[in-house]
N, CA and C atoms as an extended XYZ file, in Angstrom:
249
Properties=species:S:1:pos:R:3:atomname:S:1:resname:S:1:resid:I:1 pbc="F F F"
N         0.693       -1.437        0.332 N   MET     1
C         0.307        0.004        0.158 CA  MET     1
C         0.836        1.558        0.024 C   MET     1
N         1.898        1.290        0.835 N   LEU     2
C         3.009        2.303        0.990 CA  LEU     2
C         3.510        2.356       -0.332 C   LEU     2
N         4.056        1.273       -0.813 N   ILE     3
C         4.704        1.429       -1.959 CA  ILE     3
C         3.861        2.141       -3.008 C   ILE     3
N         2.213        1.570       -3.246 N   ASP     4
C         2.236        1.974       -4.464 CA  ASP     4
C         1.886        3.283       -4.410 C   ASP     4
N         1.130        4.193       -3.015 N   GLN     5
C         1.608        5.414       -3.045 CA  GLN     5
C         2.632        6.282       -3.229 C   GLN     5
N         3.994        5.702       -2.787 N   LEU     6
C         5.146        6.314       -3.262 CA  LEU     6
C         5.440        6.284       -4.836 C   LEU     6
N         4.937        4.672       -5.398 N   LEU     7
C         5.027        4.888       -7.107 CA  LEU     7
C         4.001        6.082       -7.620 C   LEU     7
N         2.856        6.371       -6.970 N   VAL     8
C         1.909        7.107       -7.748 CA  VAL     8
C         2.502        8.509       -7.538 C   VAL     8
N         3.125        9.050       -6.532 N   GLN     9
C         4.011       10.558       -6.410 CA  GLN     9
C         4.752       10.130       -7.252 C   GLN     9
N         5.751        9.269       -7.474 N   GLN    10
C         6.798        9.510       -8.155 CA  GLN    10
C         6.585        9.531       -9.645 C   GLN    10
N         5.673        8.733      -10.273 N   ARG    11
C         5.014        9.117      -11.572 CA  ARG    11
C         4.095       10.219      -11.639 C   ARG    11
N         3.555       11.038      -10.715 N   LYS    12
C         3.262       12.461      -10.623 CA  LYS    12
C         4.248       13.131      -11.164 C   LYS    12
N         5.710       13.366      -10.434 N   LYS    13
C         6.636       14.130      -10.129 CA  LYS    13
C         7.251       13.690      -11.733 C   LYS    13
N         7.629       12.874      -12.138 N   VAL    14
C         7.926       12.321      -13.545 CA  VAL    14
C         7.222       12.917      -14.607 C   VAL    14
N         6.236       12.865      -14.543 N   ALA    15
C         5.258       13.405      -15.610 CA  ALA    15
C         5.220       14.994      -15.336 C   ALA    15
N         5.193       15.327      -14.168 N   GLN    16
C         5.318       16.963      -14.265 CA  GLN    16
C         6.744       17.286      -15.084 C   GLN    16
N         7.797       17.082      -14.599 N   LEU    17
C         9.006       17.043      -15.069 CA  LEU    17
C         9.109       16.834      -16.823 C   LEU    17
N         8.636       16.207      -17.356 N   ALA    18
C         8.379       15.646      -18.545 CA  ALA    18
C         7.814       16.878      -19.101 C   ALA    18
N         6.410       17.467      -18.778 N   LYS    19
C         5.793       18.391      -19.238 CA  LYS    19
C         6.908       19.890      -18.941 C   LYS    19
N         7.459       19.891      -18.521 N   GLN    20
C         8.294       20.763      -17.887 CA  GLN    20
C         9.072       20.744      -18.726 C   GLN    20
N        10.028       19.885      -18.837 N   GLY    21
C        11.340       19.915      -20.035 CA  GLY    21
C        10.531       19.938      -21.462 C   GLY    21
N         9.390       19.607      -21.644 N   HIS    22
C         9.046       19.568      -23.284 CA  HIS    22
C         8.157       21.219      -23.379 C   HIS    22
N         7.999       21.692      -22.553 N   GLN    23
C         7.983       23.372      -22.415 CA  GLN    23
C         8.742       24.218      -22.442 C   GLN    23
N        10.104       23.669      -22.077 N   GLN    24
C        11.386       24.500      -22.085 CA  GLN    24
C        12.013       24.157      -23.270 C   GLN    24
N        11.760       22.804      -23.948 N   GLN    25
C        12.336       22.583      -25.423 CA  GLN    25
C        11.157       23.427      -26.626 C   GLN    25
N        10.412       23.812      -26.407 N   GLN    26
C         9.254       24.306      -27.053 CA  GLN    26
C        10.206       25.927      -27.238 C   GLN    26
N        10.410       26.390      -26.116 N   LEU    27
C        10.822       27.471      -25.795 CA  LEU    27
C        12.242       27.747      -26.198 C   LEU    27
N        12.773       27.523      -26.298 N   LEU    28
C        14.289       27.283      -26.548 CA  LEU    28
C        14.576       27.181      -28.543 C   LEU    28
N        13.739       26.076      -28.772 N   GLN    29
C        13.246       26.159      -30.384 CA  GLN    29
C        12.571       27.512      -30.935 C   GLN    29
N        11.575       28.205      -29.965 N   ALA    30
C        10.826       29.135      -30.530 CA  ALA    30
C        12.345       30.520      -30.499 C   ALA    30
N        12.944       30.550      -29.378 N   GLU    31
C        13.972       31.352      -29.195 CA  GLU    31
C        15.080       31.544      -30.551 C   GLU    31
N        15.310       29.952      -30.594 N   GLY    32
C        16.417       30.391      -31.828 CA  GLY    32
C        15.426       30.213      -33.347 C   GLY    32
N        14.473       29.891      -33.024 N   TRP    33
C        13.747       30.710      -34.736 CA  TRP    33
C        14.035       31.986      -34.737 C   TRP    33
N        13.409       32.810      -33.830 N   LEU    34
C        13.929       34.442      -33.364 CA  LEU    34
C        14.973       34.685      -33.877 C   LEU    34
N        15.921       33.975      -33.166 N   LEU    35
C        17.488       34.512      -33.587 CA  LEU    35
C        17.714       34.290      -34.949 C   LEU    35
N        17.553       33.114      -35.126 N   SER    36
C        17.862       33.121      -36.546 CA  SER    36
C        17.068       34.239      -37.627 C   SER    36
N        15.768       34.374      -37.298 N   GLN    37
C        15.064       35.463      -37.975 CA  GLN    37
C        15.709       36.870      -38.022 C   GLN    37
N        16.143       37.263      -36.720 N   ARG    38
C        16.763       38.472      -36.718 CA  ARG    38
C        18.150       38.681      -37.166 C   ARG    38
N        18.739       37.430      -37.037 N   SER    39
C        20.262       37.700      -37.933 CA  SER    39
C        20.182       37.959      -39.180 C   SER    39
N        19.417       37.095      -39.614 N   ARG    40
C        18.937       36.958      -41.416 CA  ARG    40
C        18.230       38.598      -41.725 C   ARG    40
N        17.574       39.267      -40.620 N   ALA    41
C        17.310       40.385      -40.938 CA  ALA    41
C        18.189       41.725      -41.382 C   ALA    41
N        19.474       41.173      -39.904 N   PHE    42
C        20.217       41.895      -39.859 CA  PHE    42
C        21.350       41.766      -41.033 C   PHE    42
N        21.613       40.599      -41.220 N   ILE    43
C        22.322       40.467      -42.431 CA  ILE    43
C        22.003       40.870      -43.967 C   ILE    43
N        20.567       41.299      -44.006 N   GLY    44
C        19.887       41.666      -45.431 CA  GLY    44
C        20.008       43.334      -45.155 C   GLY    44
N        20.403       44.099      -43.703 N   SER    45
C        20.372       45.122      -43.684 CA  SER    45
C        21.411       45.993      -43.829 C   SER    45
N        21.779       47.131      -44.327 N   ALA    46
C        22.781       47.935      -44.333 CA  ALA    46
C        23.775       47.748      -43.902 C   ALA    46
N        24.024       47.982      -43.003 N   PRO    47
C        24.810       47.678      -41.379 CA  PRO    47
C        25.379       45.981      -41.854 C   PRO    47
N        24.367       45.226      -41.835 N   GLY    48
C        24.802       43.988      -41.703 CA  GLY    48
C        25.771       43.538      -43.337 C   GLY    48
N        25.261       44.036      -44.168 N   LEU    49
C        25.901       44.401      -45.730 CA  LEU    49
C        27.477       44.652      -45.306 C   LEU    49
N        27.166       45.878      -44.804 N   MET    50
C        28.769       46.423      -44.972 CA  MET    50
C        29.951       45.378      -43.783 C   MET    50
N        29.132       45.166      -42.698 N   LEU    51
C        30.046       43.998      -41.595 CA  LEU    51
C        30.584       42.720      -42.710 C   LEU    51
N        29.386       42.322      -43.023 N   SER    52
C        29.930       41.318      -44.158 CA  SER    52
C        31.100       41.318      -44.934 C   SER    52
N        30.769       42.525      -45.733 N   PHE    53
C        31.365       42.961      -47.143 CA  PHE    53
C        32.987       43.297      -46.336 C   PHE    53
N        32.731       44.119      -45.277 N   THR    54
C        34.335       44.551      -44.612 CA  THR    54
C        35.332       42.812      -43.747 C   THR    54
N        34.290       42.152      -43.388 N   ALA    55
C        34.801       40.853      -42.321 CA  ALA    55
C        35.436       39.889      -44.084 C   ALA    55
N        34.692       39.918      -45.396 N   GLY    56
C        35.243       39.211      -46.157 CA  GLY    56
C        36.483       40.055      -46.522 C   GLY    56
N        36.690       41.214      -46.447 N   CYS    57
C        37.624       41.894      -47.113 CA  CYS    57
C        38.978       41.439      -46.342 C   CYS    57
N        38.570       41.505      -44.824 N   LEU    58
C        39.901       41.146      -43.883 CA  LEU    58
C        40.075       39.901      -44.212 C   LEU    58
N        38.980       39.158      -44.353 N   PHE    59
C        39.708       37.673      -44.156 CA  PHE    59
C        40.593       37.350      -45.563 C   PHE    59
N        40.197       38.141      -46.575 N   GLN    60
C        40.960       37.378      -47.682 CA  GLN    60
C        42.401       38.039      -47.850 C   GLN    60
N        42.823       39.378      -46.687 N   MET    61
C        43.770       40.078      -46.521 CA  MET    61
C        44.648       39.132      -45.105 C   MET    61
N        44.068       38.082      -45.019 N   ARG    62
C        44.929       37.845      -43.358 CA  ARG    62
C        46.346       37.581      -43.573 C   ARG    62
N        46.779       37.408      -45.001 N   HIS    63
C        48.228       36.986      -45.091 CA  HIS    63
C        49.086       38.240      -44.869 C   HIS    63
N        48.522       39.384      -45.079 N   ASN    64
C        49.083       40.616      -45.882 CA  ASN    64
C        49.738       41.038      -44.074 C   ASN    64
N        50.917       41.327      -44.308 N   SER    65
C        51.765       41.682      -43.065 CA  SER    65
C        51.607       42.834      -42.556 C   SER    65
N        51.017       43.839      -43.011 N   ALA    66
C        50.249       44.946      -42.317 CA  ALA    66
C        49.344       44.899      -41.622 C   ALA    66
N        48.315       43.678      -41.896 N   VAL    67
C        46.956       43.011      -41.015 CA  VAL    67
C        47.792       42.553      -40.179 C   VAL    67
N        48.543       41.751      -40.466 N   LYS    68
C        49.211       40.650      -39.586 CA  LYS    68
C        49.742       41.738      -37.847 C   LYS    68
N        50.258       42.794      -38.510 N   LEU    69
C        50.718       43.664      -37.639 CA  LEU    69
C        50.182       44.241      -36.676 C   LEU    69
N        48.787       44.902      -37.026 N   VAL    70
C        47.527       45.520      -36.415 CA  VAL    70
C        47.231       44.445      -35.874 C   VAL    70
N        46.574       43.330      -36.265 N   ARG    71
C        46.020       41.906      -35.294 CA  ARG    71
C        47.023       41.948      -34.250 C   ARG    71
N        48.226       41.727      -34.759 N   SER    72
C        49.279       41.606      -33.323 CA  SER    72
C        48.831       42.745      -32.242 C   SER    72
N        49.085       43.812      -32.869 N   ALA    73
C        49.446       44.904      -31.739 CA  ALA    73
C        47.908       45.046      -31.096 C   ALA    73
N        47.107       44.818      -31.518 N   VAL    74
C        45.533       45.058      -30.852 CA  VAL    74
C        45.278       43.647      -29.875 C   VAL    74
N        46.021       42.593      -30.178 N   GLY    75
C        46.028       41.761      -29.070 CA  GLY    75
C        46.615       41.850      -28.133 C   GLY    75
N        48.114       42.670      -28.054 N   LEU    76
C        49.035       42.883      -27.067 CA  LEU    76
C        48.261       43.538      -26.334 C   LEU    76
N        47.639       44.818      -26.848 N   ARG    77
C        47.270       45.674      -26.043 CA  ARG    77
C        45.941       44.976      -24.980 C   ARG    77
N        45.052       44.231      -25.597 N   TRP    78
C        43.897       43.463      -25.047 CA  TRP    78
C        44.365       42.795      -23.802 C   TRP    78
N        45.629       41.856      -24.296 N   ILE    79
C        46.370       41.208      -23.057 CA  ILE    79
C        46.788       41.713      -21.884 C   ILE    79
N        47.448       43.301      -22.220 N   ARG    80
C        47.922       43.718      -21.112 CA  ARG    80
C        46.616       44.444      -20.706 C   ARG    80
N        45.725       45.138      -21.045 N   GLN    81
C        44.361       45.471      -20.438 CA  GLN    81
C        43.699       44.351      -19.079 C   GLN    81
N        43.721       42.976      -19.310 N   TRP    82
C        43.660       42.263      -18.719 CA  TRP    82
C        44.288       41.490      -17.768 C   TRP    82
N        45.827       41.913      -17.899 N   LEU    83
C        46.561       41.317      -16.705 CA  LEU    83
C        46.974       42.991      -15.711 C   LEU    83
């Protein structure tokens, strides 16, 4: 009798936790979808296109010695700031 009551309580807890997990999963999926929509909207906007173009240009110039020098100088400043 007591074992049956404990099992019923445990089943109720498991069902409640499963429901909460399902709701959290749905919320995460909705937030992910919203983030992807916002990202697509940003990339299609003027600032997003400018940022994408600039990043592409810098990526192509990554072997240029001047770009390497600027990257190392910025990196050293960033390290000094946190030390």
